[in-house]
PyMOL commands that place a pseudoatom at each C-alpha (Angstrom):
pseudoatom trace, name=CA, resn=MET, resi=1, chain=A, elem=C, hetatm=0, pos=[213.610, 71.278, 54.258]
pseudoatom trace, name=CA, resn=LYS, resi=2, chain=A, elem=C, hetatm=0, pos=[212.308, 67.860, 55.226]
pseudoatom trace, name=CA, resn=PRO, resi=3, chain=A, elem=C, hetatm=0, pos=[210.319, 67.065, 58.374]
pseudoatom trace, name=CA, resn=THR, resi=4, chain=A, elem=C, hetatm=0, pos=[211.574, 64.234, 60.510]
pseudoatom trace, name=CA, resn=SER, resi=5, chain=A, elem=C, hetatm=0, pos=[210.114, 62.113, 63.283]
pseudoatom trace, name=CA, resn=SER, resi=6, chain=A, elem=C, hetatm=0, pos=[213.313, 61.998, 65.325]
pseudoatom trace, name=CA, resn=SER, resi=7, chain=A, elem=C, hetatm=0, pos=[213.071, 62.492, 69.080]
pseudoatom trace, name=CA, resn=GLN, resi=8, chain=A, elem=C, hetatm=0, pos=[215.393, 65.484, 68.762]
pseudoatom trace, name=CA, resn=THR, resi=9, chain=A, elem=C, hetatm=0, pos=[213.032, 67.278, 66.377]
pseudoatom trace, name=CA, resn=THR, resi=10, chain=A, elem=C, hetatm=0, pos=[210.001, 66.349, 68.469]
pseudoatom trace, name=CA, resn=SER, resi=11, chain=A, elem=C, hetatm=0, pos=[211.576, 67.934, 71.522]
pseudoatom trace, name=CA, resn=LEU, resi=12, chain=A, elem=C, hetatm=0, pos=[212.580, 71.008, 69.490]
pseudoatom trace, name=CA, resn=LEU, resi=13, chain=A, elem=C, hetatm=0, pos=[208.989, 71.706, 68.475]
pseudoatom trace, name=CA, resn=ALA, resi=14, chain=A, elem=C, hetatm=0, pos=[207.785, 71.130, 72.012]
pseudoatom trace, name=CA, resn=ARG, resi=15, chain=A, elem=C, hetatm=0, pos=[210.459, 73.438, 73.414]
pseudoatom trace, name=CA, resn=ARG, resi=16, chain=A, elem=C, hetatm=0, pos=[209.953, 76.121, 70.776]
pseudoatom trace, name=CA, resn=PHE, resi=17, chain=A, elem=C, hetatm=0, pos=[206.551, 77.123, 72.153]
pseudoatom trace, name=CA, resn=ARG, resi=18, chain=A, elem=C, hetatm=0, pos=[206.853, 75.948, 75.779]
pseudoatom trace, name=CA, resn=GLY, resi=19, chain=A, elem=C, hetatm=0, pos=[204.980, 72.726, 75.194]
pseudoatom trace, name=CA, resn=TYR, resi=20, chain=A, elem=C, hetatm=0, pos=[202.282, 74.290, 73.000]
pseudoatom trace, name=CA, resn=TYR, resi=21, chain=A, elem=C, hetatm=0, pos=[201.563, 72.784, 69.593]
pseudoatom trace, name=CA, resn=PRO, resi=22, chain=A, elem=C, hetatm=0, pos=[200.634, 75.566, 67.118]
pseudoatom trace, name=CA, resn=VAL, resi=23, chain=A, elem=C, hetatm=0, pos=[197.633, 74.875, 64.884]
pseudoatom trace, name=CA, resn=VAL, resi=24, chain=A, elem=C, hetatm=0, pos=[196.740, 77.393, 62.176]
pseudoatom trace, name=CA, resn=ILE, resi=25, chain=A, elem=C, hetatm=0, pos=[192.996, 77.954, 61.843]
pseudoatom trace, name=CA, resn=ASP, resi=26, chain=A, elem=C, hetatm=0, pos=[190.734, 80.062, 59.663]
pseudoatom trace, name=CA, resn=ILE, resi=27, chain=A, elem=C, hetatm=0, pos=[186.953, 80.211, 60.001]
pseudoatom trace, name=CA, resn=GLU, resi=28, chain=A, elem=C, hetatm=0, pos=[184.334, 81.742, 57.709]
pseudoatom trace, name=CA, resn=THR, resi=29, chain=A, elem=C, hetatm=0, pos=[181.052, 82.693, 59.360]
pseudoatom trace, name=CA, resn=ALA, resi=30, chain=A, elem=C, hetatm=0, pos=[177.644, 84.258, 58.875]
pseudoatom trace, name=CA, resn=GLY, resi=31, chain=A, elem=C, hetatm=0, pos=[178.276, 87.121, 61.274]
pseudoatom trace, name=CA, resn=PHE, resi=32, chain=A, elem=C, hetatm=0, pos=[180.429, 88.375, 64.120]
pseudoatom trace, name=CA, resn=ASN, resi=33, chain=A, elem=C, hetatm=0, pos=[178.727, 86.896, 67.174]
pseudoatom trace, name=CA, resn=PRO, resi=34, chain=A, elem=C, hetatm=0, pos=[180.145, 83.424, 67.903]
pseudoatom trace, name=CA, resn=LYS, resi=35, chain=A, elem=C, hetatm=0, pos=[177.187, 82.463, 70.098]
pseudoatom trace, name=CA, resn=THR, resi=36, chain=A, elem=C, hetatm=0, pos=[174.434, 83.315, 67.627]
pseudoatom trace, name=CA, resn=ASP, resi=37, chain=A, elem=C, hetatm=0, pos=[175.967, 83.398, 64.125]
pseudoatom trace, name=CA, resn=ALA, resi=38, chain=A, elem=C, hetatm=0, pos=[176.713, 80.320, 62.041]
pseudoatom trace, name=CA, resn=LEU, resi=39, chain=A, elem=C, hetatm=0, pos=[180.141, 78.824, 61.530]
pseudoatom trace, name=CA, resn=LEU, resi=40, chain=A, elem=C, hetatm=0, pos=[180.134, 77.891, 57.822]
pseudoatom trace, name=CA, resn=GLU, resi=41, chain=A, elem=C, hetatm=0, pos=[183.653, 76.849, 56.879]
pseudoatom trace, name=CA, resn=ILE, resi=42, chain=A, elem=C, hetatm=0, pos=[186.793, 75.872, 58.782]
pseudoatom trace, name=CA, resn=ALA, resi=43, chain=A, elem=C, hetatm=0, pos=[190.293, 74.769, 57.878]
pseudoatom trace, name=CA, resn=VAL, resi=44, chain=A, elem=C, hetatm=0, pos=[193.289, 73.876, 60.040]
pseudoatom trace, name=CA, resn=ASN, resi=45, chain=A, elem=C, hetatm=0, pos=[196.944, 73.345, 59.196]
pseudoatom trace, name=CA, resn=LEU, resi=46, chain=A, elem=C, hetatm=0, pos=[198.994, 70.989, 61.356]
pseudoatom trace, name=CA, resn=LEU, resi=47, chain=A, elem=C, hetatm=0, pos=[202.452, 72.540, 61.477]
pseudoatom trace, name=CA, resn=GLN, resi=48, chain=A, elem=C, hetatm=0, pos=[205.695, 70.560, 61.587]
pseudoatom trace, name=CA, resn=MET, resi=49, chain=A, elem=C, hetatm=0, pos=[209.333, 71.266, 62.376]
pseudoatom trace, name=CA, resn=ASP, resi=50, chain=A, elem=C, hetatm=0, pos=[212.189, 69.966, 60.245]
pseudoatom trace, name=CA, resn=ASP, resi=51, chain=A, elem=C, hetatm=0, pos=[215.546, 68.651, 61.452]
pseudoatom trace, name=CA, resn=GLU, resi=52, chain=A, elem=C, hetatm=0, pos=[217.048, 72.142, 61.244]
pseudoatom trace, name=CA, resn=GLY, resi=53, chain=A, elem=C, hetatm=0, pos=[214.477, 73.612, 63.611]
pseudoatom trace, name=CA, resn=GLN, resi=54, chain=A, elem=C, hetatm=0, pos=[212.569, 75.326, 60.808]
pseudoatom trace, name=CA, resn=LEU, resi=55, chain=A, elem=C, hetatm=0, pos=[208.785, 75.485, 61.144]
pseudoatom trace, name=CA, resn=ILE, resi=56, chain=A, elem=C, hetatm=0, pos=[206.929, 74.325, 58.014]
pseudoatom trace, name=CA, resn=PRO, resi=57, chain=A, elem=C, hetatm=0, pos=[203.255, 73.941, 57.010]
pseudoatom trace, name=CA, resn=GLY, resi=58, chain=A, elem=C, hetatm=0, pos=[201.889, 70.424, 57.295]
pseudoatom trace, name=CA, resn=GLU, resi=59, chain=A, elem=C, hetatm=0, pos=[198.618, 68.668, 56.526]
pseudoatom trace, name=CA, resn=THR, resi=60, chain=A, elem=C, hetatm=0, pos=[195.499, 70.797, 56.029]
pseudoatom trace, name=CA, resn=LEU, resi=61, chain=A, elem=C, hetatm=0, pos=[192.024, 69.676, 57.064]
pseudoatom trace, name=CA, resn=HIS, resi=62, chain=A, elem=C, hetatm=0, pos=[189.065, 71.491, 55.519]
pseudoatom trace, name=CA, resn=PHE, resi=63, chain=A, elem=C, hetatm=0, pos=[185.317, 71.341, 56.154]
pseudoatom trace, name=CA, resn=HIS, resi=64, chain=A, elem=C, hetatm=0, pos=[182.247, 73.165, 54.901]
pseudoatom trace, name=CA, resn=VAL, resi=65, chain=A, elem=C, hetatm=0, pos=[179.814, 73.237, 57.812]
pseudoatom trace, name=CA, resn=ASP, resi=66, chain=A, elem=C, hetatm=0, pos=[176.026, 73.245, 58.014]
pseudoatom trace, name=CA, resn=PRO, resi=67, chain=A, elem=C, hetatm=0, pos=[174.592, 76.100, 60.122]
pseudoatom trace, name=CA, resn=PHE, resi=68, chain=A, elem=C, hetatm=0, pos=[173.657, 74.898, 63.592]
pseudoatom trace, name=CA, resn=GLU, resi=69, chain=A, elem=C, hetatm=0, pos=[169.960, 74.834, 64.422]
pseudoatom trace, name=CA, resn=GLY, resi=70, chain=A, elem=C, hetatm=0, pos=[168.635, 78.352, 64.990]
pseudoatom trace, name=CA, resn=ALA, resi=71, chain=A, elem=C, hetatm=0, pos=[171.829, 80.028, 63.778]
pseudoatom trace, name=CA, resn=ASN, resi=72, chain=A, elem=C, hetatm=0, pos=[171.675, 83.610, 62.578]
pseudoatom trace, name=CA, resn=LEU, resi=73, chain=A, elem=C, hetatm=0, pos=[172.689, 84.205, 58.946]
pseudoatom trace, name=CA, resn=ASP, resi=74, chain=A, elem=C, hetatm=0, pos=[173.722, 87.797, 58.394]
pseudoatom trace, name=CA, resn=ALA, resi=75, chain=A, elem=C, hetatm=0, pos=[173.166, 88.795, 54.769]
pseudoatom trace, name=CA, resn=SER, resi=76, chain=A, elem=C, hetatm=0, pos=[176.069, 91.236, 54.627]
pseudoatom trace, name=CA, resn=SER, resi=77, chain=A, elem=C, hetatm=0, pos=[178.488, 88.618, 55.961]
pseudoatom trace, name=CA, resn=LEU, resi=78, chain=A, elem=C, hetatm=0, pos=[177.339, 86.085, 53.385]
pseudoatom trace, name=CA, resn=ALA, resi=79, chain=A, elem=C, hetatm=0, pos=[177.727, 88.657, 50.628]
pseudoatom trace, name=CA, resn=PHE, resi=80, chain=A, elem=C, hetatm=0, pos=[181.275, 89.349, 51.825]
pseudoatom trace, name=CA, resn=ASN, resi=81, chain=A, elem=C, hetatm=0, pos=[182.500, 85.745, 51.879]
pseudoatom trace, name=CA, resn=GLY, resi=82, chain=A, elem=C, hetatm=0, pos=[180.285, 84.546, 49.001]
pseudoatom trace, name=CA, resn=ILE, resi=83, chain=A, elem=C, hetatm=0, pos=[179.016, 81.479, 50.849]
pseudoatom trace, name=CA, resn=ASP, resi=84, chain=A, elem=C, hetatm=0, pos=[175.567, 80.060, 50.133]
pseudoatom trace, name=CA, resn=PRO, resi=85, chain=A, elem=C, hetatm=0, pos=[174.916, 77.994, 53.292]
pseudoatom trace, name=CA, resn=PHE, resi=86, chain=A, elem=C, hetatm=0, pos=[172.224, 75.912, 51.587]
pseudoatom trace, name=CA, resn=ASN, resi=87, chain=A, elem=C, hetatm=0, pos=[174.058, 75.054, 48.374]
pseudoatom trace, name=CA, resn=PRO, resi=88, chain=A, elem=C, hetatm=0, pos=[174.107, 71.228, 48.277]
pseudoatom trace, name=CA, resn=LEU, resi=89, chain=A, elem=C, hetatm=0, pos=[177.330, 71.288, 46.252]
pseudoatom trace, name=CA, resn=ARG, resi=90, chain=A, elem=C, hetatm=0, pos=[179.213, 72.576, 49.296]
pseudoatom trace, name=CA, resn=GLY, resi=91, chain=A, elem=C, hetatm=0, pos=[179.280, 69.066, 50.726]
pseudoatom trace, name=CA, resn=ALA, resi=92, chain=A, elem=C, hetatm=0, pos=[178.781, 70.505, 54.191]
pseudoatom trace, name=CA, resn=VAL, resi=93, chain=A, elem=C, hetatm=0, pos=[178.949, 68.376, 57.325]
pseudoatom trace, name=CA, resn=ALA, resi=94, chain=A, elem=C, hetatm=0, pos=[177.398, 68.804, 60.745]
pseudoatom trace, name=CA, resn=GLU, resi=95, chain=A, elem=C, hetatm=0, pos=[179.286, 71.112, 63.069]
pseudoatom trace, name=CA, resn=ARG, resi=96, chain=A, elem=C, hetatm=0, pos=[179.807, 68.255, 65.529]
pseudoatom trace, name=CA, resn=ASP, resi=97, chain=A, elem=C, hetatm=0, pos=[181.451, 66.100, 62.845]
pseudoatom trace, name=CA, resn=ALA, resi=98, chain=A, elem=C, hetatm=0, pos=[183.836, 68.858, 61.774]
pseudoatom trace, name=CA, resn=ILE, resi=99, chain=A, elem=C, hetatm=0, pos=[184.866, 69.691, 65.339]
pseudoatom trace, name=CA, resn=THR, resi=100, chain=A, elem=C, hetatm=0, pos=[185.337, 66.026, 66.236]
pseudoatom trace, name=CA, resn=GLU, resi=101, chain=A, elem=C, hetatm=0, pos=[187.538, 65.259, 63.232]
pseudoatom trace, name=CA, resn=ILE, resi=102, chain=A, elem=C, hetatm=0, pos=[189.640, 68.374, 63.767]
pseudoatom trace, name=CA, resn=CYS, resi=103, chain=A, elem=C, hetatm=0, pos=[190.179, 67.714, 67.468]
pseudoatom trace, name=CA, resn=LYS, resi=104, chain=A, elem=C, hetatm=0, pos=[191.131, 64.089, 66.828]
pseudoatom trace, name=CA, resn=ALA, resi=105, chain=A, elem=C, hetatm=0, pos=[193.701, 65.085, 64.205]
pseudoatom trace, name=CA, resn=VAL, resi=106, chain=A, elem=C, hetatm=0, pos=[195.085, 67.884, 66.356]
pseudoatom trace, name=CA, resn=ARG, resi=107, chain=A, elem=C, hetatm=0, pos=[195.421, 65.651, 69.411]
pseudoatom trace, name=CA, resn=LYS, resi=108, chain=A, elem=C, hetatm=0, pos=[197.304, 63.054, 67.341]
pseudoatom trace, name=CA, resn=ALA, resi=109, chain=A, elem=C, hetatm=0, pos=[199.694, 65.672, 65.914]
pseudoatom trace, name=CA, resn=GLN, resi=110, chain=A, elem=C, hetatm=0, pos=[200.124, 67.250, 69.333]
pseudoatom trace, name=CA, resn=LYS, resi=111, chain=A, elem=C, hetatm=0, pos=[201.115, 63.918, 70.842]
pseudoatom trace, name=CA, resn=ALA, resi=112, chain=A, elem=C, hetatm=0, pos=[203.521, 63.162, 67.988]
pseudoatom trace, name=CA, resn=ALA, resi=113, chain=A, elem=C, hetatm=0, pos=[205.199, 66.531, 68.565]
pseudoatom trace, name=CA, resn=GLY, resi=114, chain=A, elem=C, hetatm=0, pos=[205.646, 65.817, 72.270]
pseudoatom trace, name=CA, resn=CYS, resi=115, chain=A, elem=C, hetatm=0, pos=[203.447, 68.761, 73.262]
pseudoatom trace, name=CA, resn=GLN, resi=116, chain=A, elem=C, hetatm=0, pos=[200.954, 68.975, 76.125]
pseudoatom trace, name=CA, resn=ARG, resi=117, chain=A, elem=C, hetatm=0, pos=[198.442, 71.436, 74.674]
pseudoatom trace, name=CA, resn=SER, resi=118, chain=A, elem=C, hetatm=0, pos=[197.554, 72.966, 71.324]
pseudoatom trace, name=CA, resn=VAL, resi=119, chain=A, elem=C, hetatm=0, pos=[197.211, 76.663, 70.656]
pseudoatom trace, name=CA, resn=ILE, resi=120, chain=A, elem=C, hetatm=0, pos=[195.294, 78.414, 67.888]
pseudoatom trace, name=CA, resn=VAL, resi=121, chain=A, elem=C, hetatm=0, pos=[197.281, 80.442, 65.374]
pseudoatom trace, name=CA, resn=ALA, resi=122, chain=A, elem=C, hetatm=0, pos=[195.114, 82.763, 63.295]
pseudoatom trace, name=CA, resn=HIS, resi=123, chain=A, elem=C, hetatm=0, pos=[194.972, 86.151, 61.630]
pseudoatom trace, name=CA, resn=ASN, resi=124, chain=A, elem=C, hetatm=0, pos=[192.907, 88.212, 64.089]
pseudoatom trace, name=CA, resn=SER, resi=125, chain=A, elem=C, hetatm=0, pos=[192.940, 85.185, 66.352]
pseudoatom trace, name=CA, resn=ALA, resi=126, chain=A, elem=C, hetatm=0, pos=[190.346, 86.461, 68.839]
pseudoatom trace, name=CA, resn=PHE, resi=127, chain=A, elem=C, hetatm=0, pos=[187.686, 86.113, 66.115]
pseudoatom trace, name=CA, resn=ASP, resi=128, chain=A, elem=C, hetatm=0, pos=[188.557, 82.535, 65.107]
pseudoatom trace, name=CA, resn=GLN, resi=129, chain=A, elem=C, hetatm=0, pos=[189.179, 81.405, 68.670]
pseudoatom trace, name=CA, resn=GLY, resi=130, chain=A, elem=C, hetatm=0, pos=[185.827, 82.834, 69.770]
pseudoatom trace, name=CA, resn=PHE, resi=131, chain=A, elem=C, hetatm=0, pos=[183.931, 80.934, 67.076]
pseudoatom trace, name=CA, resn=PHE, resi=132, chain=A, elem=C, hetatm=0, pos=[185.883, 77.721, 67.628]
pseudoatom trace, name=CA, resn=ASN, resi=133, chain=A, elem=C, hetatm=0, pos=[185.321, 77.804, 71.383]
pseudoatom trace, name=CA, resn=ALA, resi=134, chain=A, elem=C, hetatm=0, pos=[181.617, 78.495, 70.841]
pseudoatom trace, name=CA, resn=ALA, resi=135, chain=A, elem=C, hetatm=0, pos=[181.371, 75.476, 68.541]
pseudoatom trace, name=CA, resn=ILE, resi=136, chain=A, elem=C, hetatm=0, pos=[183.209, 73.309, 71.091]
pseudoatom trace, name=CA, resn=SER, resi=137, chain=A, elem=C, hetatm=0, pos=[180.652, 74.373, 73.676]
pseudoatom trace, name=CA, resn=ARG, resi=138, chain=A, elem=C, hetatm=0, pos=[177.626, 73.862, 71.380]
pseudoatom trace, name=CA, resn=VAL, resi=139, chain=A, elem=C, hetatm=0, pos=[178.541, 70.288, 70.501]
pseudoatom trace, name=CA, resn=ASN, resi=140, chain=A, elem=C, hetatm=0, pos=[179.613, 69.601, 74.084]
pseudoatom trace, name=CA, resn=TYR, resi=141, chain=A, elem=C, hetatm=0, pos=[182.974, 68.239, 72.963]
pseudoatom trace, name=CA, resn=LYS, resi=142, chain=A, elem=C, hetatm=0, pos=[184.917, 66.875, 75.909]
pseudoatom trace, name=CA, resn=ARG, resi=143, chain=A, elem=C, hetatm=0, pos=[188.673, 67.247, 76.396]
pseudoatom trace, name=CA, resn=SER, resi=144, chain=A, elem=C, hetatm=0, pos=[189.443, 69.764, 73.688]
pseudoatom trace, name=CA, resn=PRO, resi=145, chain=A, elem=C, hetatm=0, pos=[193.167, 69.719, 72.860]
pseudoatom trace, name=CA, resn=PHE, resi=146, chain=A, elem=C, hetatm=0, pos=[193.193, 73.521, 72.601]
pseudoatom trace, name=CA, resn=HIS, resi=147, chain=A, elem=C, hetatm=0, pos=[194.045, 76.020, 75.291]
pseudoatom trace, name=CA, resn=ALA, resi=148, chain=A, elem=C, hetatm=0, pos=[190.888, 77.927, 76.162]
pseudoatom trace, name=CA, resn=PHE, resi=149, chain=A, elem=C, hetatm=0, pos=[192.321, 81.426, 75.764]
pseudoatom trace, name=CA, resn=VAL, resi=150, chain=A, elem=C, hetatm=0, pos=[195.984, 81.417, 74.655]
pseudoatom trace, name=CA, resn=SER, resi=151, chain=A, elem=C, hetatm=0, pos=[196.441, 82.131, 70.946]
pseudoatom trace, name=CA, resn=PHE, resi=152, chain=A, elem=C, hetatm=0, pos=[199.151, 83.324, 68.557]
pseudoatom trace, name=CA, resn=ASP, resi=153, chain=A, elem=C, hetatm=0, pos=[197.871, 86.242, 66.477]
pseudoatom trace, name=CA, resn=THR, resi=154, chain=A, elem=C, hetatm=0, pos=[199.587, 86.670, 63.123]
pseudoatom trace, name=CA, resn=THR, resi=155, chain=A, elem=C, hetatm=0, pos=[198.102, 90.165, 62.811]
pseudoatom trace, name=CA, resn=SER, resi=156, chain=A, elem=C, hetatm=0, pos=[200.228, 91.342, 65.728]
pseudoatom trace, name=CA, resn=LEU, resi=157, chain=A, elem=C, hetatm=0, pos=[203.235, 89.299, 64.650]
pseudoatom trace, name=CA, resn=ALA, resi=158, chain=A, elem=C, hetatm=0, pos=[203.053, 90.657, 61.099]
pseudoatom trace, name=CA, resn=ALA, resi=159, chain=A, elem=C, hetatm=0, pos=[202.786, 94.219, 62.397]
pseudoatom trace, name=CA, resn=LEU, resi=160, chain=A, elem=C, hetatm=0, pos=[205.957, 93.691, 64.401]
pseudoatom trace, name=CA, resn=ALA, resi=161, chain=A, elem=C, hetatm=0, pos=[207.938, 91.749, 61.797]
pseudoatom trace, name=CA, resn=LEU, resi=162, chain=A, elem=C, hetatm=0, pos=[206.696, 93.244, 58.537]
pseudoatom trace, name=CA, resn=GLY, resi=163, chain=A, elem=C, hetatm=0, pos=[204.918, 96.510, 59.321]
pseudoatom trace, name=CA, resn=GLN, resi=164, chain=A, elem=C, hetatm=0, pos=[201.661, 95.118, 57.915]
pseudoatom trace, name=CA, resn=THR, resi=165, chain=A, elem=C, hetatm=0, pos=[198.423, 93.946, 59.519]
pseudoatom trace, name=CA, resn=VAL, resi=166, chain=A, elem=C, hetatm=0, pos=[196.335, 92.902, 56.498]
pseudoatom trace, name=CA, resn=LEU, resi=167, chain=A, elem=C, hetatm=0, pos=[196.947, 89.257, 55.574]
pseudoatom trace, name=CA, resn=ALA, resi=168, chain=A, elem=C, hetatm=0, pos=[197.387, 89.909, 51.856]
pseudoatom trace, name=CA, resn=LYS, resi=169, chain=A, elem=C, hetatm=0, pos=[199.830, 92.778, 52.398]
pseudoatom trace, name=CA, resn=ALA, resi=170, chain=A, elem=C, hetatm=0, pos=[201.789, 90.883, 55.042]
pseudoatom trace, name=CA, resn=CYS, resi=171, chain=A, elem=C, hetatm=0, pos=[202.140, 87.886, 52.717]
pseudoatom trace, name=CA, resn=MET, resi=172, chain=A, elem=C, hetatm=0, pos=[203.321, 90.037, 49.853]
pseudoatom trace, name=CA, resn=GLN, resi=173, chain=A, elem=C, hetatm=0, pos=[205.823, 91.785, 52.136]
pseudoatom trace, name=CA, resn=ALA, resi=174, chain=A, elem=C, hetatm=0, pos=[207.153, 88.349, 53.118]
pseudoatom trace, name=CA, resn=GLY, resi=175, chain=A, elem=C, hetatm=0, pos=[207.380, 87.212, 49.491]
pseudoatom trace, name=CA, resn=ILE, resi=176, chain=A, elem=C, hetatm=0, pos=[204.439, 84.821, 49.808]
pseudoatom trace, name=CA, resn=ALA, resi=177, chain=A, elem=C, hetatm=0, pos=[202.184, 84.714, 46.735]
pseudoatom trace, name=CA, resn=PHE, resi=178, chain=A, elem=C, hetatm=0, pos=[198.645, 85.850, 47.514]
pseudoatom trace, name=CA, resn=ASN, resi=179, chain=A, elem=C, hetatm=0, pos=[195.653, 85.689, 45.166]
pseudoatom trace, name=CA, resn=ALA, resi=180, chain=A, elem=C, hetatm=0, pos=[192.958, 88.137, 46.289]
pseudoatom trace, name=CA, resn=LYS, resi=181, chain=A, elem=C, hetatm=0, pos=[190.347, 86.256, 44.238]
pseudoatom trace, name=CA, resn=GLU, resi=182, chain=A, elem=C, hetatm=0, pos=[190.818, 83.180, 46.427]
pseudoatom trace, name=CA, resn=ALA, resi=183, chain=A, elem=C, hetatm=0, pos=[190.856, 85.085, 49.719]
pseudoatom trace, name=CA, resn=HIS, resi=184, chain=A, elem=C, hetatm=0, pos=[188.073, 84.661, 52.305]
pseudoatom trace, name=CA, resn=SER, resi=185, chain=A, elem=C, hetatm=0, pos=[188.071, 80.935, 51.707]
pseudoatom trace, name=CA, resn=ALA, resi=186, chain=A, elem=C, hetatm=0, pos=[188.973, 79.179, 54.956]
pseudoatom trace, name=CA, resn=LEU, resi=187, chain=A, elem=C, hetatm=0, pos=[191.177, 76.742, 53.066]
pseudoatom trace, name=CA, resn=TYR, resi=188, chain=A, elem=C, hetatm=0, pos=[193.136, 79.397, 51.189]
pseudoatom trace, name=CA, resn=ASP, resi=189, chain=A, elem=C, hetatm=0, pos=[193.477, 81.787, 54.130]
pseudoatom trace, name=CA, resn=THR, resi=190, chain=A, elem=C, hetatm=0, pos=[194.608, 78.998, 56.466]
pseudoatom trace, name=CA, resn=GLU, resi=191, chain=A, elem=C, hetatm=0, pos=[197.387, 77.915, 54.130]
pseudoatom trace, name=CA, resn=ARG, resi=192, chain=A, elem=C, hetatm=0, pos=[198.600, 81.480, 53.567]
pseudoatom trace, name=CA, resn=THR, resi=193, chain=A, elem=C, hetatm=0, pos=[198.450, 82.194, 57.310]
pseudoatom trace, name=CA, resn=ALA, resi=194, chain=A, elem=C, hetatm=0, pos=[200.473, 79.040, 57.956]
pseudoatom trace, name=CA, resn=GLU, resi=195, chain=A, elem=C, hetatm=0, pos=[203.122, 80.183, 55.489]
pseudoatom trace, name=CA, resn=LEU, resi=196, chain=A, elem=C, hetatm=0, pos=[203.185, 83.645, 57.060]
pseudoatom trace, name=CA, resn=PHE, resi=197, chain=A, elem=C, hetatm=0, pos=[203.499, 82.304, 60.611]
pseudoatom trace, name=CA, resn=CYS, resi=198, chain=A, elem=C, hetatm=0, pos=[206.307, 79.965, 59.571]
pseudoatom trace, name=CA, resn=TYR, resi=199, chain=A, elem=C, hetatm=0, pos=[208.100, 82.803, 57.780]
pseudoatom trace, name=CA, resn=ILE, resi=200, chain=A, elem=C, hetatm=0, pos=[207.994, 85.044, 60.850]
pseudoatom trace, name=CA, resn=VAL, resi=201, chain=A, elem=C, hetatm=0, pos=[209.046, 82.310, 63.293]
pseudoatom trace, name=CA, resn=ASN, resi=202, chain=A, elem=C, hetatm=0, pos=[211.883, 81.115, 61.051]
pseudoatom trace, name=CA, resn=ARG, resi=203, chain=A, elem=C, hetatm=0, pos=[213.067, 84.640, 60.301]
pseudoatom trace, name=CA, resn=TRP, resi=204, chain=A, elem=C, hetatm=0, pos=[213.212, 85.354, 64.007]
pseudoatom trace, name=CA, resn=GLN, resi=205, chain=A, elem=C, hetatm=0, pos=[215.359, 82.257, 64.495]
pseudoatom trace, name=CA, resn=GLN, resi=206, chain=A, elem=C, hetatm=0, pos=[217.693, 83.308, 61.677]
pseudoatom trace, name=CA, resn=MET, resi=207, chain=A, elem=C, hetatm=0, pos=[218.172, 86.642, 63.453]
pseudoatom trace, name=CA, resn=GLY, resi=208, chain=A, elem=C, hetatm=0, pos=[219.179, 84.870, 66.660]
pseudoatom trace, name=CA, resn=GLY, resi=209, chain=A, elem=C, hetatm=0, pos=[215.863, 85.225, 68.434]
pseudoatom trace, name=CA, resn=TRP, resi=210, chain=A, elem=C, hetatm=0, pos=[215.555, 81.522, 69.245]
pseudoatom trace, name=CA, resn=PRO, resi=211, chain=A, elem=C, hetatm=0, pos=[218.960, 79.908, 69.834]
pseudoatom trace, name=CA, resn=LEU, resi=212, chain=A, elem=C, hetatm=0, pos=[218.727, 76.446, 68.322]
pseudoatom trace, name=CA, resn=ASN, resi=213, chain=A, elem=C, hetatm=0, pos=[222.031, 75.302, 69.838]
pseudoatom trace, name=CA, resn=THR, resi=214, chain=A, elem=C, hetatm=0, pos=[220.810, 76.259, 73.303]
pseudoatom trace, name=CA, resn=ALA, resi=215, chain=A, elem=C, hetatm=0, pos=[217.631, 74.263, 72.800]
pseudoatom trace, name=CA, resn=LEU, resi=216, chain=A, elem=C, hetatm=0, pos=[219.647, 71.227, 71.714]
pseudoatom trace, name=CA, resn=ALA, resi=217, chain=A, elem=C, hetatm=0, pos=[221.931, 71.569, 74.714]
pseudoatom trace, name=CA, resn=GLN, resi=218, chain=A, elem=C, hetatm=0, pos=[218.939, 71.734, 77.038]
pseudoatom trace, name=CA, resn=ASP, resi=219, chain=A, elem=C, hetatm=0, pos=[217.558, 68.572, 75.447]
pseudoatom trace, name=CA, resn=ASP, resi=220, chain=A, elem=C, hetatm=0, pos=[220.863, 66.782, 76.012]
pseudoatom trace, name=CA, resn=GLU, resi=221, chain=A, elem=C, hetatm=0, pos=[220.996, 67.899, 79.649]
pseudoatom trace, name=CA, resn=LEU, resi=222, chain=A, elem=C, hetatm=0, pos=[217.421, 66.785, 80.243]
pseudoatom trace, name=CA, resn=GLU, resi=223, chain=A, elem=C, hetatm=0, pos=[218.076, 63.395, 78.640]
pseudoatom trace, name=CA, resn=ASP, resi=224, chain=A, elem=C, hetatm=0, pos=[221.194, 62.930, 80.800]
pseudoatom trace, name=CA, resn=GLU, resi=225, chain=A, elem=C, hetatm=0, pos=[219.207, 63.763, 83.943]
pseudoatom trace, name=CA, resn=GLU, resi=226, chain=A, elem=C, hetatm=0, pos=[216.467, 61.292, 83.001]
pseudoatom trace, name=CA, resn=ASN, resi=227, chain=A, elem=C, hetatm=0, pos=[219.070, 58.584, 82.316]
pseudoatom trace, name=CA, resn=ASP, resi=228, chain=A, elem=C, hetatm=0, pos=[220.730, 59.245, 85.666]
pseudoatom trace, name=CA, resn=GLU, resi=229, chain=A, elem=C, hetatm=0, pos=[217.416, 58.952, 87.495]
pseudoatom trace, name=CA, resn=SER, resi=230, chain=A, elem=C, hetatm=0, pos=[216.540, 55.720, 85.720]
pseudoatom trace, name=CA, resn=ASN, resi=231, chain=A, elem=C, hetatm=0, pos=[219.915, 54.209, 86.666]
pseudoatom trace, name=CA, resn=GLN, resi=232, chain=A, elem=C, hetatm=0, pos=[219.539, 54.992, 90.358]
for i in range(1, 232): cmd.bond("trace and resi %d" % i, "trace and resi %d" % (i + 1))
show_as sticks, trace
zoom trace
């Protein structure tokens, strides 16, 4: 399946999620409190839709992040994800730089897809959305492309579609290779979550849950109406 930049495909992606552009995110942290605990690693995948209406993973952006000033670093959380926040080999950037680059890339992809707003897709999305929103607030980033509270949670979707809630088990159930040794890396988890989300969305379409022909017909009707108005 090959992505295309045609206006038809752009409108399909915009119509598929009611004008929302889905962005897969995974965040690794030094705790569970988004206001006090450090955000240490973040990755996002910019999804695309091909000319058959199939959702596919796109470009991935990945950043190691320096703890913000005064951030709490919970030892048990660091032991779990294996991150040493002060290892110079991480190549970490300031939180502001990571957020700025991500938002710029997301806004560009959102515009190209013909969408009005982006929405976070994540496994246990409340966690990632909470930390991302806290970072947006800390760096005082203006005009975030993301909806403040809407998210697509692949935990819930996987429970419905596959009978699994754990990312690794859901991926395996969907036939997506998963290496437990690479898990709890924001980069790895984002790319597997993107594959899982695409699998569920595409499978739902194959079962008749999103009528592609209807969406195309609606696009044609809308285009005809716009042409009529412009000719008046």
